[in-house]
C-alpha positions in Angstrom: -19.8 -20.8 -12.9 -18.7 -23.7 -13.6 -16.5 -23.7 -17.1 -18.0 -26.2 -19.4 -14.7 -27.3 -20.4 -14.2 -28.7 -16.9 -17.6 -30.5 -16.7 -16.5 -32.1 -20.5 -13.4 -33.1 -18.9 -14.8 -34.9 -16.0 -17.3 -36.9 -18.3 -14.5 -37.6 -20.4 -12.5 -38.8 -17.0 -15.8 -41.1 -15.8 -16.9 -42.7 -19.3 -14.1 -42.7 -21.0 -11.0 -42.6 -19.5 -12.0 -44.8 -16.4 -14.3 -46.6 -18.6 -16.9 -46.6 -14.7 -19.7 -48.1 -15.0 -22.6 -48.9 -12.3 -22.1 -50.5 -9.1 -17.9 -49.8 -9.4 -16.1 -48.7 -7.1 -14.5 -45.1 -8.0 -10.9 -43.6 -5.8 -10.4 -39.9 -6.5 -7.2 -38.4 -4.8 -6.8 -34.8 -5.2 -5.2 -31.7 -3.7 -8.2 -29.3 -2.9 -7.2 -26.7 -4.9 -8.5 -29.0 -7.4 -11.7 -29.2 -5.8 -14.0 -27.8 -8.6 -13.3 -30.6 -11.5 -13.3 -33.5 -8.2 -17.1 -32.2 -7.5 -17.3 -32.8 -11.3 -15.7 -36.2 -11.8 -17.6 -36.8 -8.4 -21.1 -35.7 -10.0 -20.4 -37.9 -12.7 -19.7 -40.8 -11.2 -22.6 -41.1 -8.8 -25.3 -40.6 -11.7 -23.3 -43.9 -13.3 -24.5 -45.6 -10.0 -20.6 -46.0 -9.0 -19.5 -45.8 -5.5 -17.2 -42.9 -5.0 -14.8 -41.9 -2.6 -12.1 -38.9 -2.4 -9.1 -38.5 -0.8 -8.3 -34.4 -0.6 -4.5 -33.3 0.1 -3.4 -30.8 2.1 -0.4 -28.6 1.2 2.5 -28.7 3.4 2.7 -32.3 4.8 5.0 -34.1 2.3 7.7 -31.0 3.3 7.1 -32.0 6.9 7.0 -35.5 6.0 10.6 -35.5 4.6 11.9 -33.3 6.7 11.0 -35.1 10.5 10.7 -38.7 9.4 12.2 -41.5 10.8 13.7 -44.0 9.1 11.3 -46.5 10.8 8.4 -43.8 9.2 10.3 -43.8 6.0 10.5 -46.9 5.2 6.6 -47.6 6.4 4.1 -48.6 3.5 0.4 -48.2 4.8 -1.9 -51.1 5.0 -5.1 -48.7 4.4 -3.1 -47.9 1.0 -2.9 -51.2 0.4 -6.2 -52.2 0.8 -7.5 -49.8 -1.6 -5.8 -50.4 -4.1 -6.6 -54.1 -3.7 -9.8 -53.3 -3.8 -11.0 -50.7 -6.2 -12.1 -50.9 -9.5 -11.0 -47.1 -11.6 -8.8 -44.6 -9.6 -8.8 -41.1 -10.5 -6.1 -38.8 -9.9 -6.0 -35.0 -10.4 -2.6 -32.9 -10.2 -2.2 -29.7 -9.6 0.4 -27.7 -6.6 0.4 -24.2 -5.3 4.1 -24.5 -5.2 6.1 -27.1 -7.1 9.0 -26.3 -5.2 8.1 -28.0 -1.9 10.4 -31.1 -2.3 13.3 -29.0 -4.1 15.4 -29.5 -0.7 14.3 -32.6 0.5 17.2 -35.1 1.2 16.7 -37.4 -1.9 18.2 -40.4 0.0 14.9 -40.3 2.4 13.1 -39.8 -1.1 14.3 -43.1 -2.2 14.1 -44.8 0.8 10.2 -44.1 0.9 9.6 -44.8 -2.3 11.5 -47.8 -2.2 9.5 -48.9 0.7 6.4 -47.7 -1.2 7.6 -50.2 -4.6 5.4 -53.5 -3.7 2.0 -51.6 -3.5 3.0 -49.2 -7.2 4.1 -53.1 -8.5 0.4 -54.0 -7.4 -1.6 -51.4 -8.5 0.2 -51.8 -11.9 -0.4 -55.2 -12.1 -3.9 -55.0 -11.9 -4.5 -52.5 -14.2 -2.1 -54.6 -16.2 -4.6 -57.4 -16.0 -7.5 -55.1 -16.7 -8.9 -55.3 -12.7 -8.2 -51.7 -12.1 -8.7 -48.8 -14.9 -7.2 -45.4 -13.8 -6.0 -42.1 -15.4 -4.1 -38.7 -14.2 -4.5 -34.9 -14.9 -3.5 -31.6 -14.6 -5.4 -29.0 -13.2 -4.5 -25.9 -14.1 -3.0 -24.6 -10.9 -1.8 -21.2 -10.8 1.7 -22.7 -9.3 1.6 -24.9 -13.0 1.7 -21.7 -14.8 4.2 -19.6 -13.3 6.3 -23.1 -14.0 5.2 -23.0 -17.5 5.7 -19.1 -17.6 2.0 -18.6 -17.9 -0.5 -16.6 -16.9 -3.5 -18.6 -15.0 -5.9 -17.8 -17.8 -3.4 -18.4 -20.8 -2.3 -21.9 -19.0 -6.3 -23.2 -18.6 -6.4 -22.6 -22.4 -3.4 -24.7 -23.0 -4.1 -27.1 -20.4 -8.1 -28.1 -22.0 -6.6 -27.5 -25.1 -4.2 -30.4 -25.4 -7.0 -32.3 -23.8 -9.1 -31.1 -26.8 -12.0 -30.0 -24.5 -13.2 -27.1 -27.0 -14.1 -29.7 -29.4 -18.2 -30.2 -29.9 -17.4 -33.6 -28.3 -14.0 -34.4 -26.8 -14.8 -38.2 -26.5 -14.8 -38.4 -30.4 -11.9 -36.6 -31.2 -10.1 -39.3 -29.0 -11.6 -41.6 -30.3 -10.2 -40.1 -33.5 -7.0 -39.8 -32.2 -7.3 -43.4 -31.2 -7.3 -45.3 -34.6 -4.0 -43.0 -35.9 -2.1 -44.4 -32.9 -3.1 -47.8 -33.5 -1.7 -48.0 -37.1 1.8 -46.7 -35.3 1.2 -49.5 -32.6 0.8 -52.3 -34.5 3.7 -51.4 -37.0 6.0 -50.5 -34.0 4.7 -54.1 -33.2 6.8 -55.5 -35.8 10.6 -53.8 -35.1 12.9 -55.2 -33.2 15.1 -52.4 -32.8 14.2 -49.0 -32.4 17.3 -46.4 -33.0 17.3 -42.5 -31.7 19.5 -40.1 -33.8 19.2 -36.3 -32.9 21.8 -33.6 -31.6 24.8 -35.8 -29.0 22.5 -38.8 -29.4 22.7 -41.9 -31.1 21.3 -45.0 -28.8 19.5 -48.0 -29.9 16.9 -50.1 -28.0 15.6 -53.6 -28.5 12.1 -53.9 -28.5 11.9 -57.7 -30.2 9.0 -58.8 -28.5 7.8 -56.9 -26.4 4.1 -55.0 -27.1 4.0 -51.2 -28.0 0.8 -49.5 -26.1 -1.9 -46.9 -27.4 -2.4 -44.2 -24.9 -5.3 -42.9 -26.3 -6.9 -41.0 -23.1 -7.6 -43.8 -20.9 -4.4 -44.2 -18.6 -2.8 -40.0 -18.3 -5.0 -37.5 -19.8 -4.1 -35.1 -21.8 -3.0 -38.6 -24.3 -1.3 -39.0 -26.9 2.2 -41.5 -26.9 2.4 -44.4 -28.2 4.9 -47.0 -25.8 6.9 -50.1 -24.7 9.5 -51.1 -22.4 12.7 -51.6 -24.1 14.4 -55.0 -24.1 16.4 -54.9 -20.6 20.2 -55.6 -21.2 19.9 -54.1 -25.5 20.0 -50.8 -24.4 23.6 -49.2 -26.0 24.5 -45.9 -27.1 24.0 -41.8 -25.7 21.0 -39.8 -25.5 21.0 -35.6 -24.3 17.5 -34.4 -23.2 16.8 -31.6 -24.6 14.6 -30.2 -21.5 14.8 -29.8 -17.7 13.8 -33.8 -16.2 11.9 -33.0 -13.0 10.8 -35.5 -10.4 9.7 -34.5 -6.6 10.0 -31.1 -7.7 13.7 -31.5 -8.1 15.0 -29.5 -11.6 17.7 -31.7 -12.8 19.1 -29.8 -16.5 21.4 -30.8 -19.5 21.1 -34.3 -18.5 23.2 -36.8 -20.9 23.1 -40.8 -20.3 25.3 -43.2 -21.7 24.1 -47.1 -21.3 25.8 -50.0 -21.8 24.2 -53.5 -22.4 21.0 -52.0 -21.3 22.9 -49.9 -17.9 23.2 -46.2 -17.3 27.0 -46.4 -17.0 27.7 -42.6 -17.2 25.6 -39.4 -16.4 26.1 -35.6 -16.7 24.0 -33.0 -15.9 24.6 -28.9 -16.2 22.3 -29.0 -12.4 21.0 -31.4 -10.2 23.9 -34.0 -10.6 23.6 -35.1 -7.0 20.1 -36.0 -7.4 20.3 -37.9 -10.5 23.6 -40.1 -9.2 21.1 -40.8 -6.1 18.1 -41.7 -8.2 20.1 -44.1 -10.9 21.5 -45.9 -7.2 18.0 -45.7 -6.3 17.7 -49.7 -6.6 18.9 -52.8 -8.6 16.8 -51.7 -11.3 17.0 -47.7 -11.2 20.0 -47.8 -13.9 17.8 -49.4 -16.2 15.2 -48.5 -18.9 11.5 -48.9 -18.6 9.8 -47.3 -21.1 10.9 -45.7 -24.4 7.5 -43.7 -26.2 7.1 -41.7 -29.1 4.9 -37.7 -28.4 2.2 -37.9 -30.4 0.0 -34.7 -29.3 0.5 -32.1 -31.7 -1.8 -29.6 -29.4 1.6 -29.2 -27.1 4.6 -28.0 -28.4 5.9 -26.3 -25.9 8.2 -26.9 -22.3 6.0 -26.3 -19.1 8.2 -28.0 -16.6 5.2 -31.2 -16.1 6.1 -34.1 -17.4 2.2 -35.2 -18.3 2.6 -32.4 -21.2 5.9 -32.5 -21.8 6.3 -36.6 -22.4 3.7 -35.9 -25.1 4.9 -33.0 -27.1 4.3 -34.2 -31.1 7.7 -35.3 -32.5 9.4 -36.1 -29.4 10.1 -39.5 -27.8 11.5 -40.2 -24.0 12.8 -43.0 -22.0 11.9 -43.4 -18.6 14.8 -44.5 -16.1 13.3 -47.2 -13.7 10.2 -49.5 -13.5 8.6 -50.6 -17.0 4.6 -51.5 -17.3 4.2 -55.0 -17.2 2.0 -54.9 -20.0 4.9 -54.4 -22.2 6.5 -57.2 -21.5 9.5 -55.0 -19.9 10.7 -56.7 -15.9 12.4 -53.5 -14.8 11.5 -53.6 -11.1 12.6 -50.2 -9.1 11.0 -47.8 -7.1 12.0 -44.9 -9.7 10.0 -44.0 -13.3 11.5 -40.8 -14.5 10.5 -39.7 -17.4 13.0 -37.2 -20.2 12.5 -36.1 -23.1 14.5 -35.6 -26.2 13.0 -33.5 -29.2 13.0 -34.8 -32.5 12.0 -31.6 -34.5 15.5 -30.2 -35.0 17.3 -32.7 -37.1 16.1 -36.0 -35.4 15.5 -39.3 -36.9 13.8 -42.5 -35.5 14.9 -45.8 -36.9 13.1 -49.4 -36.8 14.9 -51.9 -38.0 17.4 -49.5 -40.6 14.3 -48.1 -41.7 13.9 -43.9 -41.2 10.3 -43.8 -39.9 10.2 -40.2 -38.8 12.3 -37.6 -39.4 12.3 -33.9 -37.9 9.2 -34.5 -35.3 7.3 -35.7 -38.2 6.7 -39.5 -38.9 6.5 -40.7 -42.8 4.0 -42.7 -42.9 0.5 -40.4 -43.0 -1.5 -43.0 -41.0 0.4 -42.3 -38.0 -0.5 -39.1 -36.1 0.4 -36.2 -37.9 1.3 -32.7 -36.9 -2.5 -30.4 -36.4 -3.3 -28.0 -39.9 
């Protein structure tokens, strides 16, 4: 018997997140382990009258590729993948792992080479999304490996994942519409700001945001959602920041990350673990040492770190920064093959100022119109 929360999630992704319409072309990217959700998304899309393709991944292919591919293969950008990005109307990506450490020992230089070669396709995807030509959403399927990373049983992790998406509610779509309203109030206020300052343990950093557009992430792209973000003005970032949780990228876990910025550029990096990988990613290309994103985490149903960026960056009462590519819809013009989110927890003494005015303290917004902790 299918878990009713899976059916709710599929309907939400298809009808609310990507707003699929009759006659549109949908691509579902999924690992085989997430087949139950892919199947229900397929069912919901077919019932709408869409044209649906499913791209199912097989475990172990990435490991083989980064071990055995030649430089020529690493620098190859698939025209088939580009064609899909050019022609689909909607994309649903489902993430799930049978082994989250598959790429831990992969050569970071090879990974950087592949990311750089495929950057134009990623840029095309972002540009079409920014124009409203392509609606997309990515979500997590509760698989064993992800539950292990989160230090939970599979049943506990299922409850965590579905709880983060409010899928126990009678009508999750109505819940997300209410969340959207509170986040919109925050977005409108931040659109007036010229500068943001974040202060926390080992952290004092300022970021220029004048003229940049803030985005309300209310369940239409990543799901579960719960953030309001922008792209900082590229050369206005100054100061230092210590990230509270390990940063995970392509299976590499880097902990104790501290970065110092001068005129937008990361000029110094420290990590207790994974420093070589961190430095390799920062040096990937011209844009990888600059920031593409500044965001508030606003999902107060997510309260703990799980080694999964989809959830960790949205923990209510945090901020996160992303090294590398920015989102064009914010006005950020940083171009890079990297986009790596790192989270700073503000729930124990942290503060955020907008143009010198305190707007968030200890992980709580002072304006009650903005997202608030779950009662």
